[in-house]
Backbone as CSV, one residue per row, in Angstrom:
resi,resn,N_x,N_y,N_z,CA_x,CA_y,CA_z,C_x,C_y,C_z
1,UNK,13.476,94.616,167.411,13.485,95.675,166.658,13.080,95.192,165.137
2,UNK,13.441,94.194,164.684,13.190,93.745,163.649,11.682,93.478,163.280
3,UNK,10.985,92.881,164.246,9.373,92.553,164.059,8.716,93.919,164.060
4,UNK,9.078,94.981,164.739,8.303,96.282,164.374,8.633,97.039,163.225
5,UNK,9.917,96.621,162.693,10.066,97.335,161.477,9.657,96.719,160.362
6,UNK,9.397,95.433,160.470,8.883,94.713,159.444,7.326,94.717,159.069
7,UNK,6.627,95.170,160.286,5.182,95.519,160.109,4.451,93.970,160.700
8,UNK,4.977,93.372,161.366,4.362,92.247,161.963,3.383,92.602,162.904
9,UNK,1.818,92.037,162.389,0.804,92.442,163.253,0.667,91.840,164.795
10,UNK,1.519,90.664,164.727,1.532,90.251,166.059,2.598,91.031,166.953
11,UNK,3.164,91.831,166.644,4.142,92.828,167.354,3.471,93.718,168.419
12,UNK,3.955,93.863,169.378,3.135,94.970,170.442,3.194,96.241,170.273
13,UNK,2.171,96.983,170.208,1.771,98.249,169.813,3.262,99.155,170.308
14,UNK,3.393,100.272,169.840,4.554,101.154,170.449,3.768,102.130,171.462
15,UNK,4.247,102.214,172.498,3.622,103.193,173.621,3.662,104.801,173.112
16,UNK,2.669,105.407,173.448,2.785,107.150,173.205,2.988,107.536,174.480
17,UNK,4.282,108.239,174.545,4.702,108.868,175.689,3.804,109.839,176.073
18,UNK,3.533,109.953,177.517,2.666,110.918,178.008,2.644,112.190,177.502
19,UNK,3.782,112.949,177.364,4.101,114.158,176.583,3.370,114.247,175.318
20,UNK,3.272,113.076,174.527,2.793,113.323,173.202,0.827,113.237,173.539
21,UNK,0.512,112.585,174.582,-0.854,112.426,174.868,-1.498,113.777,175.196
22,UNK,-0.609,114.497,176.001,-0.836,115.845,176.618,-0.922,116.780,175.455
23,UNK,0.042,116.638,174.408,-0.008,117.408,173.235,-1.201,117.444,172.491
24,UNK,-1.709,115.941,172.435,-2.882,116.014,171.691,-4.192,116.494,172.090
25,UNK,-4.269,116.325,173.644,-5.481,117.167,174.003,-5.266,118.763,174.120
26,UNK,-4.101,119.218,173.807,-3.926,120.588,173.859,-4.452,120.925,172.640
27,UNK,-3.999,119.996,171.344,-4.560,120.484,170.017,-6.066,120.352,170.053
28,UNK,-6.715,119.472,170.622,-8.093,119.377,170.629,-8.657,120.717,171.170
29,UNK,-8.192,121.285,172.193,-8.893,122.480,172.661,-8.105,123.728,172.094
30,UNK,-7.277,123.483,171.279,-6.937,124.802,170.603,-7.286,124.868,169.288
31,UNK,-7.118,126.056,168.503,-7.500,126.150,167.377,-9.066,126.596,167.345
32,UNK,-9.464,126.660,165.924,-10.848,126.922,165.619,-11.975,126.525,166.340
33,UNK,-11.870,125.159,166.814,-12.813,124.450,167.505,-12.916,124.450,168.789
34,UNK,-11.982,124.976,169.665,-11.661,125.142,171.209,-13.022,125.843,171.697
35,UNK,-13.430,127.280,170.922,-14.586,127.969,171.530,-15.850,127.026,171.371
36,UNK,-16.135,126.127,170.579,-17.090,125.204,170.256,-17.626,124.317,171.275
37,UNK,-16.075,123.667,171.611,-16.175,122.484,172.570,-16.358,123.199,174.263
38,UNK,-15.680,124.415,174.172,-15.970,124.831,175.684,-17.428,125.045,175.972
39,UNK,-17.955,125.786,175.038,-19.425,126.176,174.933,-20.386,124.986,175.058
40,UNK,-19.980,124.053,174.243,-20.731,122.703,174.468,-20.598,122.208,176.079
41,UNK,-19.554,122.293,176.644,-19.434,121.828,177.824,-20.260,122.701,178.881
42,UNK,-20.253,124.085,178.754,-20.846,125.103,179.407,-22.583,124.571,179.246
43,UNK,-23.009,124.572,178.112,-24.325,124.147,178.272,-24.594,122.913,178.881
44,UNK,-23.961,121.978,178.777,-24.177,120.570,179.269,-23.980,120.585,180.848
45,UNK,-23.238,121.448,181.222,-23.279,121.802,182.728,-24.452,122.421,183.072
46,UNK,-24.881,123.528,182.532,-26.084,124.359,182.793,-27.310,123.386,182.879
47,UNK,-27.459,122.745,181.684,-28.641,121.754,181.469,-28.669,120.734,182.890
48,UNK,-27.448,120.152,183.252,-27.468,119.330,184.265,-27.878,120.143,185.541
49,UNK,-27.508,121.250,185.923,-27.834,121.807,187.159,-29.304,122.398,187.033
50,UNK,-29.882,122.636,185.915,-31.126,123.176,185.735,-32.136,121.768,186.243
51,UNK,-31.608,120.857,185.906,-32.401,119.453,186.145,-32.342,119.188,187.357
52,UNK,-31.209,119.680,188.388,-31.276,119.169,189.452,-31.557,120.111,190.517
53,UNK,-31.870,121.568,190.174,-32.072,122.479,190.822,-33.519,122.479,191.739
54,UNK,-33.813,123.049,192.646,-34.944,122.900,193.456,-35.793,124.198,193.241
55,UNK,-36.937,124.043,192.797,-37.817,125.315,192.567,-37.958,126.130,193.592
56,UNK,-37.651,127.548,193.139,-37.935,128.524,193.875,-39.366,128.903,194.264
57,UNK,-39.967,129.066,195.435,-41.271,129.631,195.631,-41.815,130.725,195.266
58,UNK,-43.033,130.710,194.566,-43.498,132.110,193.902,-43.814,133.182,195.062
59,UNK,-43.569,134.374,194.855,-43.865,135.669,195.856,-45.439,135.451,196.076
60,UNK,-45.899,135.787,197.413,-47.093,135.752,197.857,-47.415,137.044,198.038
61,UNK,-48.519,137.643,198.046,-49.152,138.848,198.433,-48.940,139.144,199.778
62,UNK,-48.746,140.383,200.284,-48.715,140.696,201.586,-50.027,140.730,202.208
63,UNK,-50.646,140.105,203.214,-51.581,139.926,204.076,-52.091,141.356,204.860
64,UNK,-50.986,141.879,205.012,-51.454,143.103,206.012,-52.386,144.130,205.436
65,UNK,-53.285,144.377,206.334,-54.405,145.585,206.018,-53.925,146.780,206.899
66,UNK,-54.391,147.862,206.305,-53.961,149.272,206.760,-55.398,149.929,206.789
67,UNK,-55.488,150.809,208.273,-56.814,151.373,208.171,-56.668,152.746,208.774
68,UNK,-57.774,153.604,208.727,-57.670,154.962,209.082,-59.014,155.527,209.707
69,UNK,-58.771,156.370,210.713,-60.113,156.787,211.254,-60.537,157.671,210.189
70,UNK,-61.945,157.947,210.191,-62.529,158.907,209.077,-63.502,159.804,210.167
71,UNK,-63.445,161.002,209.514,-64.814,162.041,210.003,-65.988,161.579,210.022
72,UNK,-67.087,162.181,210.756,-68.611,161.850,210.636,-68.611,162.793,209.361
73,UNK,-69.830,162.108,208.670,-70.503,162.955,207.595,-70.996,164.070,208.016
74,UNK,-70.910,165.199,207.444,-71.394,166.575,207.506,-72.792,166.619,207.284
75,UNK,-73.504,167.114,208.568,-75.068,167.231,208.345,-75.350,168.398,207.176
76,UNK,-76.077,168.310,206.329,-76.561,169.215,205.435,-77.158,170.678,205.983
77,UNK,-77.752,170.501,207.273,-78.120,171.927,207.650,-77.086,172.524,208.609
78,UNK,-75.823,171.962,208.669,-74.885,172.403,209.590,-74.366,173.949,209.177
79,UNK,-74.272,174.184,208.057,-73.982,175.745,207.971,-74.923,176.820,208.198
80,UNK,-76.343,175.968,207.941,-77.489,176.966,208.166,-77.686,177.332,209.675
81,UNK,-77.111,176.818,210.597,-77.163,177.041,212.057,-76.598,178.452,212.109
82,UNK,-76.859,179.069,213.301,-76.289,180.539,213.651,-75.649,180.305,215.218
83,UNK,-74.611,180.935,215.371,-74.021,181.069,216.679,-73.727,182.425,216.849
84,UNK,-73.536,182.658,218.228,-73.036,184.198,218.646,-71.547,184.431,218.298
85,UNK,-70.919,183.418,218.488,-69.355,183.506,217.973,-68.752,182.256,217.473
86,UNK,-67.835,182.769,216.429,-67.225,181.556,215.661,-65.904,181.640,216.131
87,UNK,-65.252,180.609,216.844,-63.950,180.727,217.347,-62.858,180.016,216.464
88,UNK,-61.726,180.667,216.750,-60.587,180.054,216.145,-59.880,178.906,217.136
89,UNK,-59.804,177.811,216.489,-59.295,176.653,217.616,-58.096,175.977,217.304
90,UNK,-57.218,175.596,218.204,-56.055,174.802,217.604,-55.930,173.537,218.567
91,UNK,-55.990,172.403,217.981,-55.571,170.900,218.538,-54.113,171.060,218.754
92,UNK,-53.801,171.433,220.269,-52.483,171.529,220.752,-51.782,170.192,220.828
93,UNK,-52.578,169.356,221.488,-51.868,168.064,221.866,-52.787,166.679,222.033
94,UNK,-52.523,165.643,221.611,-53.281,164.445,221.702,-52.165,163.629,222.254
95,UNK,-52.479,163.186,223.615,-51.783,162.087,224.357,-52.437,160.750,224.217
96,UNK,-51.583,159.533,223.869,-52.008,158.392,223.954,-51.002,157.398,224.755
97,UNK,-51.899,156.467,225.511,-50.942,155.406,226.294,-49.794,154.865,225.564
98,UNK,-48.604,154.428,225.866,-47.559,153.831,225.069,-47.962,152.617,224.496
99,UNK,-48.992,151.834,225.071,-49.163,150.389,224.382,-49.905,150.802,223.151
100,UNK,-50.588,152.109,222.907,-51.423,152.498,221.741,-50.439,153.124,220.682
101,UNK,-49.190,153.192,220.928,-48.200,153.850,220.079,-47.811,152.826,219.044
102,UNK,-47.987,151.630,219.257,-48.064,150.725,218.390,-49.051,150.740,217.023
103,UNK,-48.519,150.359,215.632,-49.372,150.512,214.816,-50.426,149.493,214.791
104,UNK,-50.069,148.385,215.369,-50.953,146.856,215.033,-52.273,147.517,215.958
105,UNK,-53.379,146.873,215.466,-54.654,147.117,216.147,-54.744,146.309,217.641
106,UNK,-55.043,146.936,218.804,-55.139,146.364,220.066,-56.634,145.804,220.076
107,UNK,-56.410,144.662,220.666,-57.832,144.092,220.965,-57.666,143.609,222.591
108,UNK,-58.421,144.045,223.326,-58.527,143.415,224.697,-59.596,142.299,224.790
109,UNK,-58.781,141.288,225.421,-59.468,139.969,225.505,-59.899,139.920,226.895
110,UNK,-58.882,140.500,227.918,-59.528,140.335,229.316,-58.967,141.679,230.069
111,UNK,-59.410,141.919,231.159,-58.954,143.264,231.843,-57.550,143.866,231.559
112,UNK,-56.864,142.782,231.917,-55.327,142.915,231.903,-54.451,142.208,230.704
113,UNK,-55.384,142.035,229.770,-54.533,141.063,228.752,-55.127,141.974,227.261
114,UNK,-54.160,142.460,226.508,-54.427,142.952,225.063,-53.608,142.023,224.200
115,UNK,-54.261,141.984,223.185,-53.437,141.080,221.691,-53.049,142.321,220.677
116,UNK,-52.039,142.326,220.172,-51.787,143.009,218.938,-52.045,142.462,217.617
117,UNK,-52.690,142.794,216.818,-52.928,142.221,215.619,-51.751,142.695,214.499
118,UNK,-50.912,141.775,214.098,-49.743,142.117,212.974,-50.517,142.402,211.595
119,UNK,-51.515,141.728,211.216,-52.070,141.939,210.024,-53.104,143.077,209.993
120,UNK,-53.454,143.674,210.986,-54.376,144.699,210.874,-53.797,145.656,211.567
121,UNK,-53.644,146.818,210.776,-52.377,148.196,211.517,-53.382,149.549,210.990
122,UNK,-52.885,150.326,211.959,-53.363,151.740,211.399,-52.390,152.378,210.395
123,UNK,-52.986,153.030,209.561,-52.159,153.553,208.248,-51.396,154.821,208.849
124,UNK,-51.678,155.172,209.946,-50.738,156.534,210.491,-50.868,156.293,212.110
125,UNK,-49.692,157.159,212.630,-49.733,157.180,214.288,-51.153,157.244,214.774
126,UNK,-51.230,156.690,215.669,-53.075,156.850,216.269,-53.183,158.396,216.892
127,UNK,-52.291,158.930,217.460,-52.554,160.120,218.002,-52.689,161.247,217.125
128,UNK,-52.012,161.366,215.869,-52.090,162.160,214.767,-53.525,161.802,214.073
129,UNK,-53.900,160.412,213.806,-55.090,160.361,213.413,-56.329,160.884,214.341
130,UNK,-56.492,160.661,215.594,-57.402,161.462,216.468,-57.240,162.934,216.105
131,UNK,-56.150,163.518,216.144,-56.150,164.702,215.908,-56.682,165.429,214.457
132,UNK,-56.546,164.685,213.519,-56.897,164.881,212.250,-58.396,164.958,212.140
133,UNK,-58.976,163.550,212.804,-60.446,163.500,212.661,-61.253,164.535,213.530
134,UNK,-60.440,164.905,214.696,-61.229,165.937,215.207,-61.307,167.311,214.606
135,UNK,-60.264,167.543,213.707,-60.267,169.014,213.026,-61.215,168.804,211.978
136,UNK,-61.454,167.506,211.515,-62.374,167.213,210.331,-63.839,167.437,210.875
137,UNK,-64.026,167.084,212.149,-65.440,166.894,212.867,-65.803,168.215,213.313
138,UNK,-64.897,168.810,213.615,-65.205,170.342,214.270,-65.283,171.316,213.429
139,UNK,-64.652,171.255,212.273,-64.573,172.199,211.234,-66.011,172.861,211.003
140,UNK,-66.914,171.921,210.426,-68.206,172.227,210.159,-68.993,172.833,211.201
141,UNK,-68.784,172.896,212.451,-69.799,173.369,213.356,-69.914,174.934,213.378
142,UNK,-71.148,175.166,213.563,-71.581,176.791,213.374,-70.721,177.548,214.319
143,UNK,-70.355,177.257,215.410,-69.546,178.046,216.423,-68.105,177.954,216.226
144,UNK,-67.611,177.360,215.118,-66.128,177.393,214.744,-65.942,177.944,213.260
145,UNK,-64.878,178.929,213.774,-64.448,179.489,212.259,-63.463,178.841,211.619
146,UNK,-62.411,178.479,212.386,-61.326,177.674,212.044,-60.774,176.808,212.883
147,UNK,-60.331,175.768,212.502,-59.498,174.828,213.554,-58.444,174.183,212.816
148,UNK,-57.226,174.341,213.527,-56.090,173.645,213.016,-55.311,172.897,213.907
149,UNK,-54.314,172.204,213.640,-53.639,171.232,214.316,-51.841,171.538,214.355
150,UNK,-51.331,171.018,215.212,-49.763,171.228,215.206,-49.244,170.678,213.925
151,UNK,-48.119,171.309,213.472,-47.538,172.514,213.954,-48.406,173.997,213.634
152,UNK,-48.594,174.884,214.365,-49.288,175.955,214.169,-48.313,177.077,213.321
153,UNK,-49.211,178.071,212.674,-48.063,179.139,211.982,-47.764,179.869,213.244
154,UNK,-46.684,180.546,212.922,-46.082,181.511,213.934,-46.911,182.447,214.041
155,UNK,-47.829,183.187,213.088,-48.694,184.337,213.214,-50.167,184.143,213.266
156,UNK,-50.309,182.766,213.437,-51.825,182.103,213.862,-52.360,182.817,215.095
157,UNK,-53.470,183.544,215.130,-54.007,183.987,216.427,-55.250,182.938,216.732
158,UNK,-55.291,182.537,217.622,-56.388,181.473,218.234,-56.994,181.822,219.366
159,UNK,-58.355,181.452,219.512,-59.215,181.841,220.859,-58.728,180.937,221.827
160,UNK,-58.854,179.464,221.274,-58.614,178.325,222.314,-57.920,177.271,221.836
161,UNK,-57.287,176.616,222.672,-56.592,175.331,222.446,-57.257,174.091,222.800
162,UNK,-57.113,172.981,222.427,-57.606,171.636,222.888,-56.508,170.866,223.343
163,UNK,-56.488,170.191,224.446,-55.553,169.252,225.130,-56.454,168.183,225.310
164,UNK,-56.018,166.973,224.692,-56.866,165.528,224.585,-55.657,164.441,225.247
165,UNK,-56.299,163.632,225.915,-55.499,162.580,226.577,-56.410,161.208,226.250
166,UNK,-55.814,160.152,225.509,-56.736,159.270,225.192,-56.273,158.364,226.217
167,UNK,-57.429,157.323,226.782,-57.235,156.358,227.704,-57.323,155.040,227.285
168,UNK,-58.129,154.928,226.137,-58.451,153.716,225.404,-58.979,153.900,224.205
169,UNK,-58.440,153.135,223.086,-58.776,153.356,221.779,-58.759,151.706,220.941
170,UNK,-59.555,150.885,221.388,-59.504,149.582,221.048,-60.613,148.820,220.858
171,UNK,-60.514,147.513,220.465,-61.840,146.806,220.318,-61.616,145.791,221.445
172,UNK,-62.674,145.029,221.612,-62.676,144.173,222.769,-63.100,142.793,222.063
173,UNK,-62.539,141.512,222.646,-62.802,140.466,222.074,-64.145,139.652,222.073
174,UNK,-65.153,140.517,222.930,-66.396,140.088,222.929,-67.208,141.047,222.117
175,UNK,-66.609,141.693,221.412,-67.170,142.743,220.290,-67.450,144.084,221.081
176,UNK,-67.147,144.432,221.972,-67.150,145.746,222.521,-66.506,146.699,221.756
177,UNK,-66.498,148.093,221.978,-65.548,149.010,221.503,-65.244,149.747,222.571
178,UNK,-63.913,149.939,222.887,-63.274,150.793,224.134,-62.932,152.049,223.710
179,UNK,-63.422,152.978,223.840,-62.793,154.591,223.705,-63.398,155.335,224.701
180,UNK,-62.126,155.822,225.397,-62.385,156.966,226.398,-61.314,157.890,226.429
181,UNK,-61.668,159.118,226.969,-60.681,160.163,226.828,-61.009,161.289,227.960
182,UNK,-59.966,162.285,228.102,-60.180,163.363,228.917,-59.952,164.496,228.059
183,UNK,-60.483,165.606,228.141,-60.017,166.958,227.294,-60.275,168.054,228.102
184,UNK,-59.498,169.211,227.724,-59.562,170.437,228.414,-59.458,171.506,227.376
185,UNK,-60.135,172.875,227.324,-60.345,173.839,226.456,-59.420,174.875,227.154
186,UNK,-58.413,175.252,226.636,-57.780,176.297,227.589,-57.547,177.436,226.480
187,UNK,-57.419,178.929,227.281,-57.073,179.989,226.459,-55.654,180.087,226.016
188,UNK,-55.520,180.941,224.815,-54.074,180.977,224.622,-53.489,182.411,224.948
189,UNK,-54.161,183.062,225.664,-53.523,184.376,226.083,-52.266,184.232,227.101
190,UNK,-51.892,185.381,227.403,-50.465,185.151,228.290,-50.949,184.570,229.808
191,UNK,-52.169,184.947,230.091,-52.761,184.498,231.478,-53.684,183.212,230.740
192,UNK,-53.038,182.374,230.463,-53.758,180.986,229.883,-54.456,180.393,231.094
193,UNK,-55.727,179.844,231.077,-56.568,179.230,231.875,-57.319,178.359,231.358
194,UNK,-58.220,177.236,232.131,-58.784,176.362,231.615,-60.189,176.989,231.504
195,UNK,-61.069,176.683,230.438,-62.113,177.221,230.182,-63.165,176.361,230.323
196,UNK,-62.947,175.186,229.990,-63.837,173.882,230.173,-63.146,172.437,230.239
197,UNK,-63.322,171.426,230.953,-62.633,170.191,230.771,-63.902,169.036,231.045
198,UNK,-63.561,168.135,230.774,-64.555,166.738,230.871,-64.001,165.573,230.516
199,UNK,-64.600,164.462,230.743,-64.393,163.225,230.146,-65.254,162.465,229.605
200,UNK,-64.757,161.784,228.537,-65.769,161.081,227.469,-65.416,159.534,227.439
201,UNK,-66.681,158.856,227.330,-66.478,157.310,227.314,-67.491,157.035,226.183
202,UNK,-67.099,156.457,225.166,-68.136,155.984,224.083,-68.900,154.775,224.672
203,UNK,-70.229,154.692,224.465,-71.125,153.652,224.716,-72.010,153.107,223.683
204,UNK,-72.539,152.144,223.739,-73.224,151.335,222.729,-72.579,151.023,221.420
205,UNK,-71.111,151.050,221.248,-70.853,150.543,220.111,-70.184,149.268,220.030
206,UNK,-70.282,148.734,218.801,-69.920,147.027,219.089,-69.553,146.716,217.697
207,UNK,-68.778,145.632,217.301,-68.358,145.252,216.150,-68.125,143.788,216.255
208,UNK,-68.260,143.239,214.882,-68.446,141.762,214.784,-67.284,140.792,215.495
209,UNK,-66.106,141.482,215.800,-65.008,140.675,216.295,-64.240,139.995,214.985
210,UNK,-64.376,140.320,213.905,-63.582,140.037,212.541,-63.336,141.081,211.826
211,UNK,-64.146,141.984,211.495,-64.102,142.972,210.503,-63.460,144.257,211.101
212,UNK,-62.073,144.213,210.650,-61.267,145.309,211.388,-61.449,146.591,210.609
213,UNK,-62.158,146.611,209.316,-62.679,147.938,208.699,-63.846,148.301,209.700
214,UNK,-64.685,147.694,209.944,-65.817,147.844,210.827,-65.367,148.347,212.315
215,UNK,-64.526,147.950,212.844,-63.842,148.316,214.104,-63.225,149.885,213.871
216,UNK,-62.471,150.105,212.687,-62.017,151.242,212.439,-63.210,152.465,212.516
217,UNK,-64.177,151.893,211.692,-65.477,152.908,211.461,-66.171,153.113,213.003
218,UNK,-66.040,152.141,213.809,-66.717,152.365,215.279,-65.822,153.463,216.069
219,UNK,-64.562,153.101,215.841,-63.702,153.974,216.702,-63.708,155.482,216.096
220,UNK,-63.979,155.565,214.692,-64.178,157.038,214.208,-65.461,157.407,214.833
221,UNK,-66.472,156.710,214.963,-67.764,157.311,215.579,-67.496,157.631,216.896
222,UNK,-66.459,156.944,217.779,-66.304,157.528,219.024,-65.546,158.817,218.894
223,UNK,-64.882,159.092,218.055,-63.949,160.224,218.008,-64.908,161.344,217.746
224,UNK,-65.981,160.994,216.898,-66.875,162.032,216.559,-67.980,162.584,218.067
225,UNK,-67.973,161.301,218.832,-68.781,161.936,220.091,-67.999,162.635,220.783
226,UNK,-66.766,162.506,220.904,-65.664,163.228,221.728,-65.734,164.701,221.251
227,UNK,-65.685,164.734,219.663,-65.863,166.128,219.305,-67.041,166.899,219.710
228,UNK,-67.863,166.031,219.693,-69.621,166.657,220.026,-69.205,167.251,221.450
229,UNK,-68.736,166.363,222.490,-68.820,166.952,223.883,-67.996,168.178,223.880
230,UNK,-66.850,168.319,223.173,-65.954,169.413,223.193,-66.768,170.908,222.710
231,UNK,-67.302,170.461,221.530,-68.048,171.462,220.677,-69.299,172.117,221.717
232,UNK,-69.931,171.189,222.517,-70.900,171.489,223.483,-70.261,172.569,224.626
233,UNK,-69.236,172.344,224.915,-68.575,173.198,226.039,-67.925,174.357,225.520
234,UNK,-67.592,174.771,224.157,-67.243,175.884,224.123,-67.957,177.140,224.477
235,UNK,-67.237,177.945,224.886,-68.454,179.378,225.169,-68.922,179.883,223.933
236,UNK,-70.134,180.477,224.349,-70.867,181.243,223.432,-70.327,182.446,223.502
237,UNK,-69.929,183.345,224.236,-69.629,184.516,224.281,-68.189,184.568,224.859
238,UNK,-67.367,185.679,224.487,-66.028,185.824,224.877,-65.916,185.884,226.328
239,UNK,-64.878,185.316,226.979,-64.641,185.474,228.240,-64.497,186.856,228.961
240,UNK,-65.176,187.113,229.806,-64.957,188.278,230.593,-63.688,188.542,231.166
């Protein structure tokens, strides 16, 4: 006791009780400087996290491309031609095989093998695209007054309806273009009947096997050929 009171430098230092150490720490983080200390710790922690974080990959553009069937160019002299009757026609239905309901382009590699291209797709359901292009291809013809597609207006009076069934509409791995369809022209009266019917298969169309825009253009030509066959079969005079 005497050594500690006399200030002897050789005397052992007095121990600080744990309660007093805790009180000292609390005083450090209390008062005006506590917010600055906490902010400093937060900044240091974020800096450490940033230095150890894994860089995120940058966003890549979507390589998928979408294509549409397009109508054939209108001949400049199409409206100058005359016809004995101008018909009002409706495209009632276009049926396609279930495998063509996929929006991906179909490429036939063998007789029984088809490949679907995820990066080349139709911009609309194929049956709607065929109906749309048929309307646009047939409308300028001299023997067609008006042509429309489903849904028809309730008060619309039509002379004939078209029923189309697509059998093939795809490219071939060897550069061929496969398009075939059957069609019927029917009356819209109560005693509806078939006026004409036929089958169409495109021939002589090829693509380079890589350019899918070119394939879409060739299939558009095939739909135009189908429309030409249908237009040639339309009656020239009203049915007796």
